C-alpha positions as CSV (number, residue, x, y, z in Angstrom):
1,M,137.6,102.2,84.3
2,S,139.0,104.1,87.4
3,Y,137.6,107.5,88.5
4,N,139.8,110.2,90.1
5,D,138.8,111.9,93.4
6,D,137.2,114.9,91.6
7,E,134.9,112.6,89.6
8,L,133.5,110.6,92.7
9,L,129.7,110.8,93.4
10,M,128.0,110.3,96.7
11,I,126.9,106.8,97.5
12,S,123.5,108.1,98.9
13,G,122.8,109.5,95.4
14,I,122.3,106.0,93.8
15,Q,119.2,105.5,96.1
16,H,117.8,109.0,95.0
17,Y,118.6,108.3,91.3
18,H,116.8,104.8,91.4
19,Y,113.8,106.4,93.1
20,C,113.7,109.5,91.1
21,K,116.3,110.8,88.6
22,R,115.1,114.3,89.0
23,Q,115.4,114.3,92.7
24,W,119.0,112.9,92.4
25,Y,119.8,115.6,89.9
26,L,118.5,118.6,92.1
27,I,120.3,117.3,95.1
28,H,123.6,116.1,93.7
29,A,124.0,118.2,90.5
30,E,122.2,121.5,91.5
31,Q,122.9,121.3,95.3
32,Q,119.3,122.0,96.2
33,W,117.6,120.5,99.3
34,S,114.4,121.0,101.4
35,E,113.2,119.2,104.5
36,N,109.8,117.7,105.2
37,L,108.3,115.2,107.7
38,Y,109.9,112.2,106.0
39,T,113.5,113.6,105.7
40,T,113.3,114.8,109.4
41,K,112.4,111.3,110.6
42,G,115.4,110.0,108.6
43,N,117.7,112.5,110.1
44,I,116.6,111.7,113.7
45,L,117.2,108.0,113.1
46,H,120.6,108.5,111.6
47,E,121.7,110.8,114.4
48,K,121.2,107.8,116.7
49,V,123.2,105.5,114.5
50,D,125.9,107.6,112.9
51,D,128.4,108.1,115.6
52,P,131.9,107.3,114.3
53,F,133.5,107.3,117.8
54,V,131.3,104.3,118.8
55,V,132.8,100.8,118.2
56,E,130.8,97.9,119.7
57,T,132.9,94.9,120.6
58,R,131.4,91.5,121.5
59,K,132.8,88.0,121.8
60,N,133.1,87.2,118.1
61,M,132.4,90.5,116.4
62,F,132.9,94.2,116.5
63,V,130.7,97.0,114.9
64,S,131.9,100.0,113.2
65,R,129.7,103.2,112.7
66,S,130.1,105.9,110.0
67,L,133.0,104.0,108.3
68,P,134.3,106.0,105.3
69,L,133.8,104.2,102.0
70,V,135.2,104.7,98.5
71,S,135.2,102.9,95.2
72,H,137.4,104.4,92.4
73,N,136.2,101.5,90.1
74,L,132.6,102.6,90.3
75,G,133.4,106.3,91.1
76,F,131.6,106.8,94.5
77,Y,132.4,107.8,98.0
78,G,130.5,108.2,101.3
79,V,130.0,106.6,104.8
80,S,128.2,103.5,106.0
81,D,125.7,103.6,108.7
82,V,127.1,100.3,110.3
83,V,129.4,97.7,109.3
84,E,129.5,94.4,111.2
85,F,132.7,92.5,111.4
86,I,132.2,88.8,112.4
87,L,135.0,86.4,113.1
88,S,135.4,84.0,110.1
89,D,138.2,81.9,108.7
90,N,137.0,82.9,105.3
91,G,136.9,86.6,106.0
92,C,139.4,89.5,105.5
93,Y,142.3,90.2,107.7
94,I,141.9,93.1,109.9
95,K,145.4,94.2,111.0
96,S,144.3,96.1,114.2
97,K,142.3,93.0,115.4
98,N,144.9,90.5,114.1
99,N,142.2,88.3,112.9
100,K,139.9,87.4,110.0
101,Y,136.3,88.7,109.8
102,E,133.3,88.4,107.5
103,V,132.1,91.9,106.6
104,T,128.4,92.9,106.6
105,P,127.1,96.3,105.9
106,V,123.9,97.5,107.5
107,E,121.9,100.5,106.3
108,Y,119.2,102.2,108.4
109,K,116.0,103.7,106.9
110,A,113.2,105.5,108.9
111,G,110.3,104.1,107.0
112,K,109.3,100.6,105.9
113,P,110.5,98.3,103.1
114,K,109.9,99.6,99.6
115,S,108.4,97.9,96.5
116,D,111.4,98.8,94.4
117,D,115.2,98.2,94.8
118,C,116.2,101.8,95.6
119,D,117.4,100.9,99.1
120,K,118.9,97.6,97.9
121,V,121.1,99.3,95.3
122,Q,122.4,101.8,97.9
123,L,123.3,98.9,100.2
124,C,125.0,96.9,97.4
125,L,127.0,99.9,96.4
126,Q,128.3,100.1,100.0
127,A,129.2,96.5,99.8
128,L,131.1,96.9,96.5
129,C,133.0,99.8,98.1
130,L,134.0,97.6,101.0
131,E,135.0,94.7,98.6
132,E,137.3,97.0,96.8
133,M,138.8,98.6,99.9
134,L,139.3,95.3,101.9
135,D,139.8,92.9,99.1
136,V,137.0,90.6,100.3
137,N,133.8,89.1,98.9
138,I,130.5,90.2,100.6
139,E,127.5,88.1,99.9
140,Q,124.8,89.8,102.0
141,G,123.9,92.9,104.0
142,Y,120.9,94.2,105.9
143,L,118.3,97.1,105.7
144,Y,116.9,98.1,109.0
145,Y,113.6,99.9,108.8
146,G,112.6,102.2,111.7
147,K,108.9,101.8,111.2
148,T,108.9,98.0,111.3
149,R,112.0,97.7,113.6
150,H,113.0,94.8,111.6
151,R,116.1,93.9,109.6
152,E,115.6,92.7,105.9
153,K,118.4,90.6,104.4
154,V,119.7,91.6,101.0
155,N,121.6,89.2,98.9
156,F,124.2,90.8,96.6
157,N,123.5,88.6,93.7
158,R,124.7,89.1,90.1
159,E,121.5,90.9,89.1
160,L,121.7,93.5,91.8
161,R,125.5,94.0,91.3
162,E,124.8,94.6,87.5
163,S,122.1,97.0,88.3
164,V,124.4,99.1,90.6
165,A,127.1,99.1,87.7
166,E,124.5,100.2,85.1
167,L,123.1,103.0,87.4
168,S,126.6,104.1,88.1
169,N,127.4,104.5,84.4
170,K,124.2,106.5,83.7
171,M,124.8,108.8,86.8
172,H,128.5,109.6,85.7
173,S,127.3,110.1,82.1
174,I,124.8,112.7,83.2
175,I,127.4,114.7,85.2
176,K,130.2,114.4,82.5
177,D,127.9,115.3,79.6
178,E,126.0,118.2,81.7
179,I,122.7,116.7,80.8
180,T,119.7,118.3,82.6
181,V,117.3,115.8,84.1
182,F,113.8,117.1,83.8
183,P,110.7,116.1,86.0
184,E,108.2,113.4,85.3
185,Y,105.2,113.9,87.5
186,G,103.9,110.8,89.5
187,Q,102.2,109.9,92.8
188,K,105.6,110.0,94.6
189,C,106.0,113.7,93.8
190,D,103.4,114.7,96.4
191,R,105.6,113.1,99.2
192,C,108.9,114.7,98.0
193,S,110.4,117.4,99.9
194,L,111.7,119.0,96.8
195,K,108.3,119.3,95.2
196,N,108.3,123.1,95.3
197,L,111.8,123.3,93.9
198,C,111.3,120.6,91.2
199,I,107.8,121.9,90.0
200,P,107.2,118.3,88.6
201,K,104.1,119.3,86.5
202,I,106.0,121.7,84.3
203,K,107.1,120.4,81.0
204,T,110.1,121.5,79.0
205,T,111.9,120.4,75.8
206,Y,115.4,121.3,76.6
207,S,117.8,118.3,77.1
208,S,120.8,120.3,78.6
209,V,121.9,123.5,80.3
210,N,124.2,124.3,77.4
211,R,121.2,124.0,74.9
212,Y,118.9,126.0,77.1
213,I,121.4,128.9,77.3
214,K,122.1,128.8,73.6
215,S,118.5,128.9,72.8
216,K,117.9,131.9,74.9
217,L,120.8,133.8,73.3
218,I,119.4,133.1,69.9
219,D,115.9,134.1,71.0
220,K,117.0,137.2,72.7
221,E,119.8,138.5,70.6
222,G,119.7,136.7,67.4
223,I,123.1,135.3,68.0
224,D,124.1,131.9,66.9
225,A,125.8,130.6,70.0
């Protein structure tokens, strides 16, 4: 399947979706956002990293920042924090450098490594975009955590790639079918910057915006919408 430009979702959204479907829905479907201490720390870290005019060149490699990414196969777009290009006979040919390079994406996070795969699926999606764009195979990337100041290697194995594809299908289905994602309260809600917008302890039975509107029309006017 191939998505057109109007159907593309933001790459960063897959991390939100994996962490909390409701968080992703509020940010990427309803365009709602609010800052807190944790998001501010993340913004500060990325301001130091995401300068598209900085290209570092070393003896056997160069580093590109804020590289635009897109995958029409999966239906995503965005920018990478850092992509490292290391000289390799088995890499992809970069015309501007007239040489072959191994491609390695690096994603920066303000906190520390998480117990789930929400950061890993985001990094893997970046790699899949790069594979599609550059016609290259990427076996690994890195997550850099500001709190530990340490890189964590991520292998893009079949399991992780299949997880990204599955998440992609679910996210696109929600947008296409106009399904409303409702909150499910948990401990992580107390740390979320969207807590006051989400109101996670409120329960509702409506499964879509259209059904909600229709039910209100029937209740208020007795009209069968």
